PyMOL Python script that loads the backbone (N, CA, C, O; Angstrom):
from pymol import cmd

cmd.read_pdbstr("""\
ATOM      1  N   MET A   1     143.678 192.374 151.170  1.00  0.00           N
ATOM      2  CA  MET A   1     143.682 191.211 150.323  1.00  0.00           C
ATOM      3  C   MET A   1     143.828 191.677 148.871  1.00  0.00           C
ATOM      4  O   MET A   1     143.161 192.615 148.433  1.00  0.00           O
ATOM      5  N   LYS A   2     144.710 191.007 148.144  1.00  0.00           N
ATOM      6  CA  LYS A   2     144.906 191.323 146.730  1.00  0.00           C
ATOM      7  C   LYS A   2     144.180 190.272 145.901  1.00  0.00           C
ATOM      8  O   LYS A   2     144.323 189.073 146.139  1.00  0.00           O
ATOM      9  N   VAL A   3     143.404 190.731 144.931  1.00  0.00           N
ATOM     10  CA  VAL A   3     142.678 189.819 144.048  1.00  0.00           C
ATOM     11  C   VAL A   3     143.197 190.011 142.630  1.00  0.00           C
ATOM     12  O   VAL A   3     143.175 191.118 142.092  1.00  0.00           O
ATOM     13  N   ARG A   4     143.662 188.927 142.037  1.00  0.00           N
ATOM     14  CA  ARG A   4     144.132 188.946 140.650  1.00  0.00           C
ATOM     15  C   ARG A   4     143.305 187.956 139.848  1.00  0.00           C
ATOM     16  O   ARG A   4     143.087 186.820 140.269  1.00  0.00           O
ATOM     17  N   ILE A   5     142.853 188.404 138.694  1.00  0.00           N
ATOM     18  CA  ILE A   5     142.019 187.568 137.837  1.00  0.00           C
ATOM     19  C   ILE A   5     142.732 187.412 136.505  1.00  0.00           C
ATOM     20  O   ILE A   5     143.124 188.399 135.881  1.00  0.00           O
ATOM     21  N   LEU A   6     142.898 186.164 136.071  1.00  0.00           N
ATOM     22  CA  LEU A   6     143.489 185.872 134.772  1.00  0.00           C
ATOM     23  C   LEU A   6     142.448 185.139 133.951  1.00  0.00           C
ATOM     24  O   LEU A   6     141.911 184.117 134.378  1.00  0.00           O
ATOM     25  N   THR A   7     142.167 185.666 132.769  1.00  0.00           N
ATOM     26  CA  THR A   7     141.179 185.055 131.903  1.00  0.00           C
ATOM     27  C   THR A   7     141.703 185.059 130.469  1.00  0.00           C
ATOM     28  O   THR A   7     142.684 185.737 130.165  1.00  0.00           O
ATOM     29  N   ASN A   8     141.065 184.323 129.616  1.00  0.00           N
ATOM     30  CA  ASN A   8     141.459 184.273 128.214  1.00  0.00           C
ATOM     31  C   ASN A   8     141.099 185.582 127.526  1.00  0.00           C
ATOM     32  O   ASN A   8     140.062 186.182 127.810  1.00  0.00           O
ATOM     33  N   SER A   9     141.966 186.018 126.617  1.00  0.00           N
ATOM     34  CA  SER A   9     141.592 187.144 125.765  1.00  0.00           C
ATOM     35  C   SER A   9     140.839 186.569 124.570  1.00  0.00           C
ATOM     36  O   SER A   9     140.874 185.362 124.332  1.00  0.00           O
ATOM     37  N   LEU A  10     140.176 187.411 123.838  1.00  0.00           N
ATOM     38  CA  LEU A  10     139.446 186.972 122.661  1.00  0.00           C
ATOM     39  C   LEU A  10     140.400 186.339 121.649  1.00  0.00           C
ATOM     40  O   LEU A  10     139.992 185.472 120.876  1.00  0.00           O
ATOM     41  N   ALA A  11     141.668 186.762 121.646  1.00  0.00           N
ATOM     42  CA  ALA A  11     142.646 186.229 120.699  1.00  0.00           C
ATOM     43  C   ALA A  11     143.014 184.774 120.982  1.00  0.00           C
ATOM     44  O   ALA A  11     143.660 184.144 120.145  1.00  0.00           O
ATOM     45  N   THR A  12     142.630 184.224 122.120  1.00  0.00           N
ATOM     46  CA  THR A  12     143.012 182.856 122.453  1.00  0.00           C
ATOM     47  C   THR A  12     141.945 181.820 122.109  1.00  0.00           C
ATOM     48  O   THR A  12     142.173 180.620 122.266  1.00  0.00           O
ATOM     49  N   HIS A  13     140.811 182.263 121.651  1.00  0.00           N
ATOM     50  CA  HIS A  13     139.752 181.315 121.302  1.00  0.00           C
ATOM     51  C   HIS A  13     138.853 181.918 120.244  1.00  0.00           C
ATOM     52  O   HIS A  13     139.055 183.061 119.833  1.00  0.00           O
ATOM     53  N   ASP A  14     137.875 181.169 119.803  1.00  0.00           N
ATOM     54  CA  ASP A  14     136.991 181.639 118.726  1.00  0.00           C
ATOM     55  C   ASP A  14     135.532 181.757 119.177  1.00  0.00           C
ATOM     56  O   ASP A  14     134.608 181.587 118.381  1.00  0.00           O
ATOM     57  N   VAL A  15     135.344 182.052 120.466  1.00  0.00           N
ATOM     58  CA  VAL A  15     133.981 182.168 120.997  1.00  0.00           C
ATOM     59  C   VAL A  15     133.814 183.547 121.644  1.00  0.00           C
ATOM     60  O   VAL A  15     134.040 183.693 122.846  1.00  0.00           O
ATOM     61  N   PRO A  16     133.420 184.564 120.856  1.00  0.00           N
ATOM     62  CA  PRO A  16     133.294 185.918 121.395  1.00  0.00           C
ATOM     63  C   PRO A  16     132.360 186.026 122.597  1.00  0.00           C
ATOM     64  O   PRO A  16     132.534 186.920 123.425  1.00  0.00           O
ATOM     65  N   ALA A  17     131.390 185.149 122.709  1.00  0.00           N
ATOM     66  CA  ALA A  17     130.442 185.219 123.825  1.00  0.00           C
ATOM     67  C   ALA A  17     131.148 185.047 125.167  1.00  0.00           C
ATOM     68  O   ALA A  17     130.692 185.577 126.180  1.00  0.00           O
ATOM     69  N   VAL A  18     132.253 184.312 125.180  1.00  0.00           N
ATOM     70  CA  VAL A  18     132.981 184.089 126.432  1.00  0.00           C
ATOM     71  C   VAL A  18     133.467 185.424 126.989  1.00  0.00           C
ATOM     72  O   VAL A  18     133.296 185.695 128.178  1.00  0.00           O
ATOM     73  N   ASN A  19     134.069 186.260 126.146  1.00  0.00           N
ATOM     74  CA  ASN A  19     134.573 187.546 126.612  1.00  0.00           C
ATOM     75  C   ASN A  19     133.463 188.561 126.820  1.00  0.00           C
ATOM     76  O   ASN A  19     133.509 189.343 127.770  1.00  0.00           O
ATOM     77  N   SER A  20     132.486 188.557 125.962  1.00  0.00           N
ATOM     78  CA  SER A  20     131.429 189.553 126.093  1.00  0.00           C
ATOM     79  C   SER A  20     130.562 189.301 127.319  1.00  0.00           C
ATOM     80  O   SER A  20     129.915 190.223 127.816  1.00  0.00           O
ATOM     81  N   HIS A  21     130.538 188.077 127.809  1.00  0.00           N
ATOM     82  CA  HIS A  21     129.681 187.750 128.953  1.00  0.00           C
ATOM     83  C   HIS A  21     130.107 188.493 130.224  1.00  0.00           C
ATOM     84  O   HIS A  21     129.250 188.916 131.000  1.00  0.00           O
ATOM     85  N   TYR A  22     131.405 188.657 130.447  1.00  0.00           N
ATOM     86  CA  TYR A  22     131.821 189.334 131.675  1.00  0.00           C
ATOM     87  C   TYR A  22     132.149 190.816 131.456  1.00  0.00           C
ATOM     88  O   TYR A  22     132.568 191.497 132.392  1.00  0.00           O
ATOM     89  N   LYS A  23     131.965 191.318 130.235  1.00  0.00           N
ATOM     90  CA  LYS A  23     132.246 192.726 129.933  1.00  0.00           C
ATOM     91  C   LYS A  23     131.547 193.708 130.875  1.00  0.00           C
ATOM     92  O   LYS A  23     132.176 194.682 131.289  1.00  0.00           O
ATOM     93  N   PRO A  24     130.272 193.497 131.233  1.00  0.00           N
ATOM     94  CA  PRO A  24     129.598 194.451 132.117  1.00  0.00           C
ATOM     95  C   PRO A  24     130.247 194.580 133.501  1.00  0.00           C
ATOM     96  O   PRO A  24     130.049 195.585 134.184  1.00  0.00           O
ATOM     97  N   TRP A  25     131.017 193.576 133.914  1.00  0.00           N
ATOM     98  CA  TRP A  25     131.615 193.597 135.251  1.00  0.00           C
ATOM     99  C   TRP A  25     133.088 194.015 135.266  1.00  0.00           C
ATOM    100  O   TRP A  25     133.667 194.192 136.338  1.00  0.00           O
ATOM    101  N   ARG A  26     133.699 194.173 134.087  1.00  0.00           N
ATOM    102  CA  ARG A  26     135.137 194.504 134.045  1.00  0.00           C
ATOM    103  C   ARG A  26     135.451 195.770 134.836  1.00  0.00           C
ATOM    104  O   ARG A  26     136.318 195.755 135.709  1.00  0.00           O
ATOM    105  N   ASP A  27     134.762 196.852 134.541  1.00  0.00           N
ATOM    106  CA  ASP A  27     135.037 198.130 135.219  1.00  0.00           C
ATOM    107  C   ASP A  27     134.807 198.019 136.724  1.00  0.00           C
ATOM    108  O   ASP A  27     135.594 198.537 137.516  1.00  0.00           O
ATOM    109  N   ASP A  28     133.731 197.344 137.113  1.00  0.00           N
ATOM    110  CA  ASP A  28     133.453 197.180 138.550  1.00  0.00           C
ATOM    111  C   ASP A  28     134.558 196.389 139.245  1.00  0.00           C
ATOM    112  O   ASP A  28     134.954 196.723 140.362  1.00  0.00           O
ATOM    113  N   LEU A  29     135.050 195.352 138.592  1.00  0.00           N
ATOM    114  CA  LEU A  29     136.139 194.556 139.173  1.00  0.00           C
ATOM    115  C   LEU A  29     137.384 195.413 139.377  1.00  0.00           C
ATOM    116  O   LEU A  29     138.019 195.358 140.430  1.00  0.00           O
ATOM    117  N   ILE A  30     137.723 196.198 138.374  1.00  0.00           N
ATOM    118  CA  ILE A  30     138.911 197.052 138.458  1.00  0.00           C
ATOM    119  C   ILE A  30     138.715 198.148 139.502  1.00  0.00           C
ATOM    120  O   ILE A  30     139.623 198.422 140.286  1.00  0.00           O
ATOM    121  N   LEU A  31     137.548 198.774 139.522  1.00  0.00           N
ATOM    122  CA  LEU A  31     137.268 199.818 140.507  1.00  0.00           C
ATOM    123  C   LEU A  31     137.282 199.275 141.937  1.00  0.00           C
ATOM    124  O   LEU A  31     137.575 200.005 142.885  1.00  0.00           O
ATOM    125  N   ALA A  32     136.961 197.991 142.081  1.00  0.00           N
ATOM    126  CA  ALA A  32     136.979 197.367 143.407  1.00  0.00           C
ATOM    127  C   ALA A  32     138.399 196.997 143.839  1.00  0.00           C
ATOM    128  O   ALA A  32     138.613 196.550 144.966  1.00  0.00           O
ATOM    129  N   GLY A  33     139.369 197.186 142.937  1.00  0.00           N
ATOM    130  CA  GLY A  33     140.758 196.931 143.287  1.00  0.00           C
ATOM    131  C   GLY A  33     141.344 195.643 142.746  1.00  0.00           C
ATOM    132  O   GLY A  33     142.508 195.336 143.003  1.00  0.00           O
ATOM    133  N   ALA A  34     140.559 194.890 142.006  1.00  0.00           N
ATOM    134  CA  ALA A  34     141.080 193.643 141.438  1.00  0.00           C
ATOM    135  C   ALA A  34     142.006 193.954 140.269  1.00  0.00           C
ATOM    136  O   ALA A  34     141.797 194.914 139.528  1.00  0.00           O
ATOM    137  N   GLU A  35     143.031 193.125 140.121  1.00  0.00           N
ATOM    138  CA  GLU A  35     143.885 193.203 138.938  1.00  0.00           C
ATOM    139  C   GLU A  35     143.296 192.252 137.905  1.00  0.00           C
ATOM    140  O   GLU A  35     143.130 191.064 138.180  1.00  0.00           O
ATOM    141  N   LEU A  36     142.983 192.757 136.736  1.00  0.00           N
ATOM    142  CA  LEU A  36     142.383 191.941 135.696  1.00  0.00           C
ATOM    143  C   LEU A  36     143.378 191.794 134.558  1.00  0.00           C
ATOM    144  O   LEU A  36     143.822 192.783 133.975  1.00  0.00           O
ATOM    145  N   HIS A  37     143.721 190.558 134.249  1.00  0.00           N
ATOM    146  CA  HIS A  37     144.682 190.263 133.187  1.00  0.00           C
ATOM    147  C   HIS A  37     144.028 189.325 132.187  1.00  0.00           C
ATOM    148  O   HIS A  37     143.356 188.364 132.562  1.00  0.00           O
ATOM    149  N   GLU A  38     144.234 189.617 130.906  1.00  0.00           N
ATOM    150  CA  GLU A  38     143.720 188.744 129.857  1.00  0.00           C
ATOM    151  C   GLU A  38     144.899 188.118 129.131  1.00  0.00           C
ATOM    152  O   GLU A  38     145.762 188.819 128.603  1.00  0.00           O
ATOM    153  N   LEU A  39     144.926 186.796 129.111  1.00  0.00           N
ATOM    154  CA  LEU A  39     145.992 186.042 128.476  1.00  0.00           C
ATOM    155  C   LEU A  39     145.835 186.114 126.968  1.00  0.00           C
ATOM    156  O   LEU A  39     144.746 185.906 126.434  1.00  0.00           O
ATOM    157  N   LYS A  40     146.922 186.408 126.296  1.00  0.00           N
ATOM    158  CA  LYS A  40     146.884 186.421 124.837  1.00  0.00           C
ATOM    159  C   LYS A  40     148.009 185.555 124.302  1.00  0.00           C
ATOM    160  O   LYS A  40     148.996 185.325 125.001  1.00  0.00           O
ATOM    161  N   PRO A  41     147.879 185.065 123.062  1.00  0.00           N
ATOM    162  CA  PRO A  41     148.918 184.219 122.502  1.00  0.00           C
ATOM    163  C   PRO A  41     150.198 185.012 122.273  1.00  0.00           C
ATOM    164  O   PRO A  41     150.159 186.203 121.966  1.00  0.00           O
ATOM    165  N   ASP A  42     151.329 184.335 122.425  1.00  0.00           N
ATOM    166  CA  ASP A  42     152.630 184.962 122.196  1.00  0.00           C
ATOM    167  C   ASP A  42     153.387 184.094 121.203  1.00  0.00           C
ATOM    168  O   ASP A  42     153.854 183.009 121.551  1.00  0.00           O
ATOM    169  N   ALA A  43     153.507 184.563 119.982  1.00  0.00           N
ATOM    170  CA  ALA A  43     154.143 183.786 118.923  1.00  0.00           C
ATOM    171  C   ALA A  43     155.583 183.412 119.269  1.00  0.00           C
ATOM    172  O   ALA A  43     156.071 182.370 118.829  1.00  0.00           O
ATOM    173  N   ALA A  44     156.267 184.247 120.050  1.00  0.00           N
ATOM    174  CA  ALA A  44     157.669 183.988 120.371  1.00  0.00           C
ATOM    175  C   ALA A  44     157.848 182.731 121.218  1.00  0.00           C
ATOM    176  O   ALA A  44     158.898 182.092 121.150  1.00  0.00           O
ATOM    177  N   ILE A  45     156.839 182.363 122.017  1.00  0.00           N
ATOM    178  CA  ILE A  45     156.980 181.175 122.864  1.00  0.00           C
ATOM    179  C   ILE A  45     156.042 180.044 122.455  1.00  0.00           C
ATOM    180  O   ILE A  45     155.986 179.012 123.124  1.00  0.00           O
ATOM    181  N   HIS A  46     155.320 180.226 121.382  1.00  0.00           N
ATOM    182  CA  HIS A  46     154.339 179.227 120.968  1.00  0.00           C
ATOM    183  C   HIS A  46     154.976 177.859 120.778  1.00  0.00           C
ATOM    184  O   HIS A  46     154.375 176.853 121.156  1.00  0.00           O
ATOM    185  N   SER A  47     156.174 177.789 120.203  1.00  0.00           N
ATOM    186  CA  SER A  47     156.810 176.495 119.984  1.00  0.00           C
ATOM    187  C   SER A  47     157.177 175.811 121.297  1.00  0.00           C
ATOM    188  O   SER A  47     157.320 174.589 121.334  1.00  0.00           O
ATOM    189  N   LEU A  48     157.330 176.571 122.363  1.00  0.00           N
ATOM    190  CA  LEU A  48     157.660 175.994 123.660  1.00  0.00           C
ATOM    191  C   LEU A  48     156.453 175.471 124.403  1.00  0.00           C
ATOM    192  O   LEU A  48     156.547 174.465 125.107  1.00  0.00           O
ATOM    193  N   VAL A  49     155.322 176.132 124.260  1.00  0.00           N
ATOM    194  CA  VAL A  49     154.133 175.773 125.029  1.00  0.00           C
ATOM    195  C   VAL A  49     152.922 175.502 124.153  1.00  0.00           C
ATOM    196  O   VAL A  49     151.846 175.200 124.669  1.00  0.00           O
ATOM    197  N   GLY A  50     153.073 175.602 122.865  1.00  0.00           N
ATOM    198  CA  GLY A  50     151.936 175.464 121.959  1.00  0.00           C
ATOM    199  C   GLY A  50     151.337 174.069 121.968  1.00  0.00           C
ATOM    200  O   GLY A  50     151.877 173.145 121.360  1.00  0.00           O
ATOM    201  N   ILE A  51     150.240 173.930 122.648  1.00  0.00           N
ATOM    202  CA  ILE A  51     149.508 172.677 122.690  1.00  0.00           C
ATOM    203  C   ILE A  51     148.130 172.965 122.113  1.00  0.00           C
ATOM    204  O   ILE A  51     147.388 173.784 122.655  1.00  0.00           O
ATOM    205  N   PRO A  52     147.787 172.307 121.031  1.00  0.00           N
ATOM    206  CA  PRO A  52     146.481 172.596 120.424  1.00  0.00           C
ATOM    207  C   PRO A  52     145.336 172.280 121.375  1.00  0.00           C
ATOM    208  O   PRO A  52     145.419 171.328 122.151  1.00  0.00           O
ATOM    209  N   PRO A  53     144.279 173.062 121.321  1.00  0.00           N
ATOM    210  CA  PRO A  53     143.113 172.800 122.187  1.00  0.00           C
ATOM    211  C   PRO A  53     142.461 171.465 121.827  1.00  0.00           C
ATOM    212  O   PRO A  53     142.539 171.005 120.687  1.00  0.00           O
ATOM    213  N   VAL A  54     141.834 170.871 122.796  1.00  0.00           N
ATOM    214  CA  VAL A  54     141.157 169.575 122.582  1.00  0.00           C
ATOM    215  C   VAL A  54     139.738 169.825 122.157  1.00  0.00           C
ATOM    216  O   VAL A  54     138.987 168.878 121.924  1.00  0.00           O
TER     217      VAL A  54
END
""", "prot")
cmd.dss("prot")
cmd.show_as("cartoon", "prot")
cmd.util.cbc("prot")
cmd.orient("prot")
């Protein structure tokens, strides 16, 4: 079974606690074989998908 995790990077929001909360488990997730990806903003496509947060 392949496990992929996509989460926000710190660059996508202004709440550092969100990213720091799962920091202790990052290495364990990767060592267990999960693919961990953090979404970050991309200025090149922002005009195509840029929707301000609510």
